[in-house]
N, CA, C and O atoms as a MOPAC input file, in Angstrom:
PM7 MOZYME 1SCF
protein

 N      8.48400 1   -91.41100 1   -48.80600 1
 C      8.90100 1   -90.49200 1   -49.38300 1
 C      7.95400 1   -90.11400 1   -50.69300 1
 O      7.18900 1   -91.04800 1   -50.93500 1
 N      7.79600 1   -88.96800 1   -51.62500 1
 C      6.88200 1   -89.00300 1   -52.48500 1
 C      8.05400 1   -88.65100 1   -53.74300 1
 O      8.89400 1   -87.75200 1   -53.75300 1
 N      7.80300 1   -89.59800 1   -54.67500 1
 C      8.69900 1   -89.83200 1   -55.78800 1
 C      7.93700 1   -88.79700 1   -57.04400 1
 O      6.73500 1   -88.99100 1   -57.22500 1
 N      8.49900 1   -87.92600 1   -57.73000 1
 C      7.61300 1   -87.04500 1   -59.10200 1
 C      7.77000 1   -88.29700 1   -60.07800 1
 O      8.03700 1   -89.48200 1   -59.87700 1
 N      7.51200 1   -87.59600 1   -61.13900 1
 C      7.10300 1   -88.32800 1   -62.54200 1
 C      8.82300 1   -88.41000 1   -63.08000 1
 O      9.70400 1   -87.55100 1   -63.05400 1
 N      8.82900 1   -89.75600 1   -63.53300 1
 C     10.37400 1   -90.18800 1   -64.32300 1
 C     11.54400 1   -89.80500 1   -63.28600 1
 O     12.56600 1   -89.21800 1   -63.64200 1
 N     11.34300 1   -90.10900 1   -62.28100 1
 C     12.39500 1   -90.02000 1   -61.28900 1
 C     13.31700 1   -91.27300 1   -61.56300 1
 O     12.78200 1   -92.36500 1   -61.75300 1
 N     14.62200 1   -91.14600 1   -61.58600 1
 C     15.35700 1   -92.56500 1   -61.84800 1
 C     16.54300 1   -92.41300 1   -60.59900 1
 O     17.39800 1   -91.53900 1   -60.46300 1
 N     16.21700 1   -93.73500 1   -59.66300 1
 C     17.22100 1   -93.73900 1   -58.67100 1
 C     18.34800 1   -94.88100 1   -59.05500 1
 O     18.00700 1   -96.00600 1   -59.41800 1
 N     19.34800 1   -94.58500 1   -58.97000 1
 C     20.64500 1   -95.71800 1   -59.14400 1
 C     20.68500 1   -96.65800 1   -57.74700 1
 O     20.35500 1   -96.43700 1   -56.58200 1
 N     21.20600 1   -97.71400 1   -58.38700 1
 C     21.59100 1   -98.94100 1   -57.39900 1
 C     22.01700 1   -98.35900 1   -55.91600 1
 O     22.90100 1   -97.52000 1   -55.74400 1
 N     21.30000 1   -98.90600 1   -54.98000 1
 C     21.95600 1   -98.63100 1   -53.45100 1
 C     21.70700 1   -97.28000 1   -52.98300 1
 O     22.13700 1   -96.90200 1   -51.89300 1
 N     20.95700 1   -96.45300 1   -53.84100 1
 C     20.33000 1   -95.13400 1   -53.17100 1
 C     19.15400 1   -95.27600 1   -52.27000 1
 O     18.44300 1   -96.27900 1   -52.32500 1
 N     18.97700 1   -94.49200 1   -51.60800 1
 C     17.93500 1   -94.03600 1   -50.39300 1
 C     17.53300 1   -92.93600 1   -50.30300 1
 O     18.02700 1   -91.90200 1   -50.75300 1
 N     16.44000 1   -93.11500 1   -49.60700 1
 C     15.49600 1   -91.62400 1   -48.88200 1
 C     15.19900 1   -91.96800 1   -47.53500 1
 O     14.94600 1   -93.09500 1   -47.11000 1
 N     15.25600 1   -90.83500 1   -46.86000 1
 C     14.73000 1   -90.89500 1   -45.28400 1
 C     13.77500 1   -89.86500 1   -45.01800 1
 O     13.91800 1   -88.68100 1   -45.31900 1
 N     12.88700 1   -90.32900 1   -44.49300 1
 C     11.67800 1   -89.31600 1   -44.10800 1
 C     10.87500 1   -89.29200 1   -45.02300 1
 O     10.84300 1   -90.15200 1   -45.90300 1
 N     10.00900 1   -88.18200 1   -44.94800 1
 C      8.76000 1   -87.72000 1   -45.89700 1
 C      9.15900 1   -86.71400 1   -46.46200 1
 O      9.18200 1   -85.60400 1   -45.93200 1
 N      9.59000 1   -87.01200 1   -47.81500 1
 C     10.50000 1   -86.31700 1   -48.79500 1
 C      9.93100 1   -85.94400 1   -50.21500 1
 O      9.24800 1   -86.78800 1   -50.79500 1
 N     10.09600 1   -85.12000 1   -50.61600 1
 C      9.49600 1   -84.89300 1   -52.10000 1
 C     10.66200 1   -84.67600 1   -52.73400 1
 O     11.48000 1   -83.85300 1   -52.32300 1
 N     10.86600 1   -85.53700 1   -53.99000 1
 C     11.97700 1   -85.88800 1   -54.93600 1
 C     11.01700 1   -85.17900 1   -56.19900 1
 O      9.94200 1   -85.67700 1   -56.53300 1
 N     11.53700 1   -84.05100 1   -56.78100 1
 C     10.60700 1   -83.38500 1   -58.27100 1
 C     10.68200 1   -84.32800 1   -59.35100 1
 O     11.43800 1   -85.29800 1   -59.41300 1
 N      9.74300 1   -83.91900 1   -60.28300 1
 C      9.64800 1   -84.79300 1   -61.60600 1
 C     11.08100 1   -84.54800 1   -62.35800 1
 O     11.62300 1   -83.45200 1   -62.50100 1
 N     11.57600 1   -85.82800 1   -62.80900 1
 C     12.81200 1   -85.87000 1   -64.06100 1
 C     13.81300 1   -85.83700 1   -63.28600 1
 O     14.90600 1   -85.55400 1   -63.77700 1
 N     13.71500 1   -86.07800 1   -62.08300 1
 C     15.41600 1   -85.76400 1   -61.06700 1
 C     16.02100 1   -87.46200 1   -61.27600 1
 O     15.37400 1   -88.50200 1   -61.40600 1
 N     17.22000 1   -87.27600 1   -61.25100 1
 C     18.15900 1   -88.42400 1   -61.43600 1
 C     18.94700 1   -88.69500 1   -60.13100 1
 O     19.76000 1   -87.79100 1   -59.93700 1
 N     18.96700 1   -89.70700 1   -59.12100 1
 C     19.88700 1   -89.76700 1   -57.77800 1
 C     20.86300 1   -90.82700 1   -58.52700 1
 O     20.43300 1   -91.73700 1   -59.23600 1
 N     22.35500 1   -90.56000 1   -58.24800 1
 C     22.87300 1   -91.61200 1   -58.79300 1
 C     23.02000 1   -92.71100 1   -57.68400 1
 O     22.49400 1   -92.63800 1   -56.57400 1
 N     23.70400 1   -93.60500 1   -58.07400 1
 C     23.93900 1   -94.81500 1   -57.26300 1
 C     24.85700 1   -94.34700 1   -56.07100 1
 O     25.82800 1   -93.59300 1   -56.12900 1
 N     24.19900 1   -95.11000 1   -54.75100 1
 C     24.77300 1   -94.81700 1   -53.19600 1
 C     24.13200 1   -93.76300 1   -52.92900 1
 O     24.01500 1   -93.71800 1   -51.70500 1
 N     23.48700 1   -92.58700 1   -53.57100 1
 C     23.11600 1   -91.32900 1   -53.11100 1
 C     21.93900 1   -91.43300 1   -51.95800 1
 O     20.95000 1   -92.16600 1   -51.94900 1
 N     22.30400 1   -90.60800 1   -51.13800 1
 C     21.42100 1   -90.17300 1   -49.63000 1
 C     20.64200 1   -89.08600 1   -49.61500 1
 O     21.03500 1   -87.98900 1   -49.21700 1
 N     19.35900 1   -89.35100 1   -50.09800 1
 C     18.45300 1   -88.30500 1   -49.98900 1
 C     18.02000 1   -87.99000 1   -48.52000 1
 O     17.42800 1   -88.77800 1   -47.78300 1
 N     18.42000 1   -86.66300 1   -48.19400 1
 C     17.85700 1   -86.40800 1   -46.72800 1
 C     16.95600 1   -85.19900 1   -46.75300 1
 O     16.28700 1   -84.84800 1   -45.78200 1
 N     16.97200 1   -84.70100 1   -47.69500 1
 C     16.04900 1   -83.23300 1   -47.82200 1
 C     15.34800 1   -83.32500 1   -49.45700 1
 O     15.73400 1   -83.88400 1   -50.48400 1
 N     14.29900 1   -82.59800 1   -49.17200 1
 C     13.44500 1   -82.30000 1   -50.81900 1
 C     14.33800 1   -81.67500 1   -51.77100 1
 O     15.14800 1   -80.79200 1   -51.48800 1
 N     14.10200 1   -82.29900 1   -53.18100 1
 C     15.00700 1   -82.01400 1   -53.89700 1
 C     14.07600 1   -81.35300 1   -55.08400 1
 O     12.86700 1   -81.58300 1   -55.07100 1
 N     14.67200 1   -80.50900 1   -56.13600 1
 C     13.83600 1   -79.94900 1   -57.04300 1
 C     14.09500 1   -80.94400 1   -58.27200 1
 O     15.15100 1   -81.55000 1   -58.46000 1
 N     12.97700 1   -81.00800 1   -59.05700 1
 C     13.04000 1   -81.64200 1   -60.44400 1
 C     14.17400 1   -81.12100 1   -61.56200 1
 O     14.88700 1   -80.11700 1   -61.53500 1
 N     14.09200 1   -81.91100 1   -62.29800 1
 C     15.07700 1   -81.90800 1   -63.49000 1
 C     16.39200 1   -81.65100 1   -63.30100 1
 O     16.93500 1   -80.95400 1   -64.15800 1
 N     17.09400 1   -82.07600 1   -62.31100 1
 C     18.26300 1   -82.19900 1   -61.87700 1
 C     19.13900 1   -83.73200 1   -61.64300 1
 O     18.51400 1   -84.77300 1   -61.44100 1
 N     20.30700 1   -83.70200 1   -61.68900 1
 C     21.27000 1   -84.81500 1   -61.46100 1
 C     21.79900 1   -84.59200 1   -60.01200 1
 O     22.62300 1   -83.68600 1   -59.88300 1
 N     21.50600 1   -85.15900 1   -59.12200 1
 C     22.26400 1   -85.40200 1   -57.76100 1
 C     22.69400 1   -86.78500 1   -57.48200 1
 O     22.33800 1   -87.87900 1   -57.92100 1
 N     23.67600 1   -86.35400 1   -56.50900 1
 C     24.61300 1   -87.61900 1   -55.96700 1
 C     25.58900 1   -87.38700 1   -54.64300 1
 O     25.87800 1   -86.26900 1   -54.21900 1
 N     25.93600 1   -88.33600 1   -54.20400 1
 C     26.73600 1   -88.12300 1   -53.26600 1
 C     25.82100 1   -88.45900 1   -51.60000 1
 O     24.65200 1   -88.83300 1   -51.50500 1
 N     26.47200 1   -88.27200 1   -50.82500 1
 C     25.91500 1   -88.46100 1   -49.23100 1
 C     26.55800 1   -87.06800 1   -48.20700 1
 O     27.78200 1   -86.94100 1   -48.16300 1
 N     25.95300 1   -86.39300 1   -47.67100 1
 C     24.59400 1   -85.71300 1   -48.16800 1
 C     24.36800 1   -85.37000 1   -49.52900 1
 O     25.22900 1   -84.89000 1   -50.26600 1
 N     23.32900 1   -85.59600 1   -49.81400 1
 C     22.88700 1   -85.44900 1   -51.26500 1
 C     23.38500 1   -83.90700 1   -51.73400 1
 O     23.36100 1   -82.97800 1   -50.92700 1
 N     23.79800 1   -83.75000 1   -53.00300 1
 C     24.27600 1   -82.36300 1   -53.79900 1
 C     23.97800 1   -82.27100 1   -55.22100 1
 O     23.36500 1   -83.23600 1   -55.67700 1
 N     24.24700 1   -81.41200 1   -55.95500 1
 C     24.20700 1   -81.88300 1   -57.41000 1
 C     25.48200 1   -82.57400 1   -57.65900 1
 O     26.55800 1   -82.38800 1   -57.09100 1
 N     25.12100 1   -83.58900 1   -58.81300 1
 C     26.14800 1   -84.28100 1   -59.08900 1
 C     27.30100 1   -83.47400 1   -59.21300 1
 O     28.24700 1   -83.60400 1   -58.43600 1
 N     27.29300 1   -82.54400 1   -60.25100 1
 C     28.71300 1   -81.92000 1   -60.60400 1
 C     29.14300 1   -81.47500 1   -59.35000 1
 O     30.34800 1   -81.62500 1   -59.14400 1
 N     28.57900 1   -81.04200 1   -58.59000 1
 C     29.42700 1   -80.06400 1   -57.24700 1
 C     29.95100 1   -81.65800 1   -56.62500 1
 O     31.17100 1   -81.69800 1   -56.46500 1
 N     29.28300 1   -82.83000 1   -56.29400 1
 C     29.80300 1   -83.74600 1   -55.52500 1
 C     31.12700 1   -84.53700 1   -56.43600 1
 O     31.90900 1   -85.23100 1   -55.78600 1
 N     31.29900 1   -84.41200 1   -57.75400 1
 C     32.39500 1   -84.67800 1   -58.75100 1
 C     33.43600 1   -83.62600 1   -58.14700 1
 O     34.50700 1   -84.06600 1   -57.73100 1
 N     33.20200 1   -82.41500 1   -58.08800 1
 C     34.36400 1   -81.49500 1   -58.16700 1
 C     35.08500 1   -81.81300 1   -56.52400 1
 O     36.27100 1   -81.88200 1   -56.20400 1
 N     33.95900 1   -81.94900 1   -55.77400 1
 C     34.69300 1   -82.49100 1   -54.31000 1
 C     35.39100 1   -83.48900 1   -54.23800 1
 O     36.34600 1   -83.63500 1   -53.47600 1
 N     34.93300 1   -84.35300 1   -55.11000 1
 C     35.88100 1   -85.63800 1   -55.17900 1
 C     37.12500 1   -85.56800 1   -55.52500 1
 O     38.07300 1   -86.19800 1   -55.05500 1
 N     37.11500 1   -84.72600 1   -56.42700 1
 C     38.20100 1   -84.45000 1   -57.19300 1
 C     39.28600 1   -83.37400 1   -56.10200 1
 O     40.50700 1   -83.41900 1   -56.24900 1
 N     38.83700 1   -82.73900 1   -55.37200 1
 C     39.64300 1   -81.47100 1   -54.39200 1
 C     40.01400 1   -82.69400 1   -53.30800 1
 O     41.20600 1   -82.69800 1   -53.00100 1
 N     39.25800 1   -83.65400 1   -52.72500 1
 C     39.89500 1   -84.51400 1   -51.72100 1
 C     41.01200 1   -85.41300 1   -52.34700 1
 O     41.88800 1   -85.94600 1   -51.66600 1
 N     40.90500 1   -85.53300 1   -53.67300 1
 C     42.05100 1   -86.55800 1   -54.23500 1
 C     43.41100 1   -85.78400 1   -54.50200 1
 O     44.50300 1   -86.35000 1   -54.55600 1
 N     43.22900 1   -84.54500 1   -54.64900 1
 C     44.14800 1   -83.61100 1   -55.02200 1
 C     45.25400 1   -83.80400 1   -53.41700 1
 O     46.35800 1   -84.29200 1   -53.17100 1
 N     44.24700 1   -83.15300 1   -52.69700 1
 C     44.90300 1   -82.96300 1   -51.42900 1
 C     45.20700 1   -84.25500 1   -50.81300 1
 O     45.95800 1   -84.22700 1   -49.83800 1
 N     44.81800 1   -85.22500 1   -51.15700 1
 C     45.34500 1   -86.54400 1   -50.46900 1
 C     46.60100 1   -86.89700 1   -51.15000 1
 O     47.55700 1   -87.26200 1   -50.46600 1
 N     46.71400 1   -86.80700 1   -52.71800 1
 C     47.97900 1   -86.94300 1   -53.06500 1
 C     48.92100 1   -85.94700 1   -52.60100 1
 O     50.09500 1   -86.30600 1   -52.68800 1
 N     48.72400 1   -84.83200 1   -52.14800 1
 C     49.73000 1   -83.57400 1   -51.74000 1
 C     50.30800 1   -84.46600 1   -50.46500 1
 O     51.50400 1   -84.67800 1   -50.26500 1
 N     49.31900 1   -84.89800 1   -49.72400 1
 C     49.98800 1   -85.39800 1   -48.44300 1
 C     50.62700 1   -86.64200 1   -48.49900 1
 O     51.53600 1   -86.91300 1   -47.71400 1
 N     50.20700 1   -87.48100 1   -49.41800 1
 C     51.30800 1   -88.51300 1   -49.63200 1
 C     52.56400 1   -88.58400 1   -49.99200 1
 O     53.41700 1   -89.40700 1   -49.66000 1
 N     52.67100 1   -87.22900 1   -51.03300 1
 C     53.99100 1   -86.87500 1   -51.68900 1
 C     54.99600 1   -86.42300 1   -50.56100 1
 O     56.21800 1   -86.54900 1   -50.63700 1
 N     54.16200 1   -85.76700 1   -49.28900 1
 C     55.21600 1   -85.10800 1   -48.42300 1
 C     56.13800 1   -86.56600 1   -47.47100 1
 O     57.05400 1   -86.31000 1   -46.68800 1

């Protein structure tokens, strides 16, 4: 993989294949990069997505799980 300038990768994050990660990107811990990423953004999760979208997805999953456990 080809990392741009000032890329920050959290613990246990990884890339696969010949990918390009743009300048000033941040990959959250345990992020799995499987596609090229634009610079200047914060990513997380697996498959990789914008961190804010990943956090929203995790909140939705937690709500659904809570609803099911109350039944």
